[in-house]
C-alpha positions in Angstrom: 46.9 -159.7 110.0 45.6 -156.6 108.1 42.1 -157.5 109.0 43.0 -157.6 112.7 44.8 -154.3 112.4 41.7 -152.8 110.7 39.3 -154.0 113.3 41.6 -152.9 116.1 41.9 -149.4 114.6 38.1 -149.2 114.0 37.5 -150.2 117.6 39.9 -147.6 118.9 38.1 -144.9 116.9 34.7 -146.0 118.1 35.8 -146.2 121.7 37.6 -142.9 121.3 34.5 -141.3 119.8 32.3 -142.6 122.5 34.7 -141.4 125.1 34.7 -137.9 123.7 30.9 -137.9 123.4 30.6 -139.1 127.0 32.8 -136.1 128.2 30.6 -133.5 126.4 27.7 -132.1 128.3 25.4 -129.8 126.4 24.5 -126.5 128.0 20.9 -126.7 129.3 19.4 -123.4 130.4 16.4 -122.9 132.7 15.0 -119.3 132.4 12.7 -118.4 135.3 10.4 -115.3 135.2 7.8 -113.8 137.5 5.6 -111.3 135.7 5.2 -107.8 137.1 3.8 -104.5 136.0 7.3 -103.1 135.3 8.6 -105.9 133.1 5.6 -107.6 131.5 6.4 -106.0 128.1 10.0 -106.9 128.0 9.7 -110.5 129.1 8.1 -111.9 125.9 10.7 -110.1 123.7 13.5 -111.3 126.0 12.3 -115.0 125.8 12.0 -114.9 122.0 15.6 -113.6 121.6 17.0 -115.9 124.2 15.4 -118.9 122.4 16.9 -117.7 119.2 20.3 -117.3 120.9 20.0 -120.8 122.2 19.3 -122.3 118.8 22.3 -120.5 117.2 24.6 -121.8 119.9 23.2 -125.4 120.1 22.0 -124.8 123.6 18.7 -126.2 125.1 16.6 -123.6 126.8 13.4 -124.0 128.9 11.3 -121.1 130.1 9.2 -121.5 133.2 7.1 -119.3 135.5 6.4 -122.2 137.8 8.1 -122.3 141.2 7.3 -126.0 141.2 10.3 -126.3 138.7 12.6 -125.9 141.7 13.1 -129.5 142.8 16.3 -131.5 143.2 15.3 -133.8 140.4 14.4 -131.1 137.9 17.3 -128.7 138.6 19.8 -131.5 138.1 18.9 -131.3 134.4 20.3 -127.8 134.0 23.7 -126.3 133.5 22.6 -122.8 134.5 19.5 -121.1 135.9 18.6 -117.6 134.6 16.5 -115.3 136.8 15.1 -112.8 134.2 13.6 -109.9 136.2 12.8 -112.4 139.0 14.1 -113.1 142.5 13.9 -116.0 145.0 11.0 -114.4 146.8 8.2 -116.6 145.5 10.0 -119.9 146.3 8.9 -121.8 149.4 11.4 -123.2 151.9 11.6 -126.6 150.1 12.1 -125.0 146.6 14.7 -122.6 148.0 16.6 -125.5 149.6 16.7 -127.2 146.2 18.0 -124.1 144.6 20.7 -123.7 147.2 21.7 -127.4 146.8 21.9 -126.9 143.0 24.4 -124.0 143.5 26.4 -125.9 146.2 26.7 -128.8 143.7 28.4 -126.5 141.2 25.4 -125.0 139.3 25.4 -121.7 137.5 23.3 -118.6 138.1 22.6 -115.6 135.9 20.7 -112.6 137.1 19.3 -110.1 134.6 18.3 -106.6 135.7 15.5 -106.8 138.3 17.0 -110.1 139.7 18.8 -107.7 142.1 15.5 -106.0 143.3 15.2 -108.0 146.5 12.5 -106.9 148.8 12.8 -109.5 151.5 15.6 -110.4 153.9 17.0 -113.4 152.1 20.7 -112.8 152.8 21.8 -115.9 150.9 20.2 -114.8 147.7 21.5 -111.3 148.0 25.0 -112.7 148.3 24.4 -114.9 145.3 23.6 -111.9 143.2 26.3 -109.9 144.9 24.6 -106.5 145.4 21.1 -105.3 146.1 19.1 -102.7 144.0 18.4 -99.5 145.8 17.0 -97.0 143.3 17.2 -95.7 139.7 16.6 -92.5 137.8 14.5 -92.3 134.6 15.6 -94.3 131.6 18.4 -92.5 129.8 21.4 -92.9 127.5 24.8 -93.2 129.2 28.3 -94.3 128.5 29.7 -97.5 130.0 33.3 -98.5 130.4 34.4 -102.1 129.9 36.6 -102.8 132.9 37.5 -106.4 132.1 37.6 -107.6 128.5 38.9 -111.1 129.4 35.4 -112.4 130.4 33.0 -114.0 127.8 30.3 -111.4 128.5 32.4 -108.4 127.6 35.2 -109.6 125.3 33.2 -108.7 122.2 32.6 -105.1 123.3 34.5 -102.0 122.5 36.2 -100.1 125.4 33.2 -97.8 125.8 29.6 -98.7 125.1 26.8 -96.2 124.6 23.5 -97.6 125.9 20.1 -96.6 127.0 18.6 -98.3 130.1 17.2 -97.9 133.6 20.5 -97.4 135.5 20.2 -99.3 138.7 22.1 -98.1 141.8 23.1 -100.7 144.3 24.2 -101.2 147.9 27.7 -102.3 148.9 29.2 -105.5 147.6 28.0 -108.4 149.8 30.8 -110.8 149.0 34.6 -110.2 148.9 35.2 -111.7 145.4 33.0 -109.8 143.0 34.7 -109.1 139.7 33.3 -106.0 138.1 33.0 -106.1 134.3 31.2 -102.9 133.4 30.8 -99.5 135.0 28.6 -96.6 133.9 29.9 -93.0 133.8 27.5 -90.9 135.9 28.7 -87.7 134.3 27.0 -88.9 131.0 23.5 -88.9 132.3 21.3 -87.2 135.0 21.8 -88.6 138.4 20.1 -87.4 141.5 22.0 -89.5 144.1 24.3 -91.9 142.3 27.0 -94.2 143.4 30.0 -92.1 142.5 33.0 -92.8 140.3 32.8 -96.6 140.5 29.2 -97.4 139.5 29.1 -101.2 138.6 26.7 -102.5 136.0 27.8 -106.1 135.5 29.9 -108.5 137.6 30.6 -112.2 138.3 31.8 -114.4 141.1 32.5 -117.9 142.3 29.9 -118.5 145.1 29.6 -121.4 147.5 30.6 -124.0 145.0 28.8 -122.5 142.0 29.1 -119.5 139.7 27.1 -116.3 139.5 26.9 -113.6 136.8 24.7 -110.5 137.0 24.0 -107.7 134.6 21.9 -104.7 135.5 21.1 -104.1 131.8 17.9 -105.2 130.1 15.0 -103.2 131.4 13.5 -102.3 128.1 11.9 -104.5 125.5 14.1 -103.0 122.7 17.3 -104.0 124.5 16.7 -107.7 123.6 16.7 -106.8 119.8 20.4 -105.7 120.2 22.7 -108.5 119.4 25.6 -107.0 121.3 23.4 -107.2 124.4 22.4 -110.8 123.6 26.0 -111.7 123.2 26.6 -110.1 126.6 24.0 -112.3 128.2 25.1 -115.4 126.4 28.7 -114.8 127.5 27.5 -114.8 131.1 25.4 -117.9 130.6 28.3 -119.7 128.9 30.7 -119.0 131.8 28.1 -119.7 134.6 27.2 -123.0 132.9 30.8 -124.2 132.2 33.3 -122.1 134.2 35.2 -121.7 131.0 36.1 -118.9 128.7 38.0 -116.4 130.8 41.2 -115.4 129.0 44.2 -115.8 131.2 
């Protein structure tokens, strides 16, 4: 009788363990970059730090510059796709369709800095990002305000964050459900035109079945050596990949 009980208990543990394992899906990140004269220096530094970030958090990360990576079969392997200083502009119609399908199937998107610099008329991608870059002044130090500390990309930050970057200015919000996370105080740096009192820097949204996080930070190579910034990016990746982490 004791032997039967032991075997029964062992079987339940093994089955239970397999069940738990089957429910866990490791975060798998695809980082897509398209080199350009403005960001060639920062991309290698960014990739090195993102790979280190992935190792610390037991995340798999793949870096590609190939548009051929955007197929139904390949994208199905990833929890989240990061556009690092890149946009959708180099994807052909078939690759773009695969990317849309990926989002519609619940995929995650993270846009960093120049991902909002959209030169073409791709309205779908503009809405995925949430806003479109218009202009920026010279790189300067400014003070940001954390608007929402319940989100994984900002919960580690103090209420105000002193930061040096290329402060993008954007057009109006293109979707009704953008949740702003960070704003920058235009009185703390030189602004020729500006956006006024509410100048967003980072935001997130649920979009057409998927999730989208964007941060305007990250122009300079040195930014990626700052672990507060890397945590900011990883928080966005974590949420976009899983939909988890927002404090209620």
